Structure formats: structure tokens, C-alpha cells
C-alpha positions in Angstrom: 16.3 43.8 8.9 16.5 41.1 11.5 14.5 40.9 14.1 15.8 37.2 15.4 16.1 37.2 19.7 13.9 40.4 19.7 10.0 40.0 21.1 8.2 43.6 20.0 6.0 44.6 23.1 3.3 47.3 22.8 3.1 49.2 25.5 -0.8 50.9 24.7 -2.1 47.4 23.4 -2.8 43.9 24.3 -0.2 42.6 21.5 3.4 41.2 21.3 5.2 39.2 18.6 8.6 37.4 18.6 10.3 35.4 21.2 14.3 36.9 23.2 14.7 40.0 24.8 11.9 42.0 24.7 12.0 45.8 23.0 8.9 47.6 24.1 6.8 50.7 22.3 3.6 52.2 20.9 1.5 49.8 18.1 2.1 52.8 15.7 6.5 52.3 16.4 6.5 49.1 16.7 4.3 48.7 12.8 7.3 50.9 11.1 10.1 48.0 12.7 7.7 44.9 11.5 8.4 46.4 7.6 11.9 47.4 7.9 11.5 51.3 9.2 14.6 52.6 12.0 12.9 54.5 14.4 15.0 57.6 16.6 17.1 57.2 19.5 14.0 57.4 22.4 11.1 56.5 20.9 11.7 52.0 21.4 13.3 50.9 25.1 13.8 47.9 26.6 12.3 45.9 29.3 14.3 44.8 31.0 16.7 46.3 33.8 19.6 47.1 32.1 18.8 46.2 28.5 19.4 48.1 25.5 17.4 48.5 22.0 19.6 46.9 19.2 21.4 49.0 17.5 19.8 48.1 14.2 16.9 48.9 15.0 17.5 52.9 15.9 18.7 55.5 13.3 
């Protein structure tokens, strides 16, 4: 899975990875994304008003 331009930000830990548009979720959910899993819609959310989670991250 290509995460270019996406910054993963954990809501439950002081952790982030990458640069670009922020995508927020729990550390567990973001770990699944890092290993190529797609999550059900609604599990991740964009960081800034009006931003969306890239469709490649959701099932």
C-alpha cells in the first residue's frame, strides 16, 4: 500500500509517521494500515476540517 503524502497520527499515543495529509486513528488501527490492511469505513478520520481519509485505506 502506498502511503506517500499521508501522515499517520495515533490518537491514543504520542506517535506519528510520514508527512502529508494527517490521518488519525488508534495505534492498533494504524499498525494494521502499515502492514497493508484496509479498515472499515469510519475507523480512521482526517485531521483537518474538510480532509478525507484516502479511499485506499478503507475497505
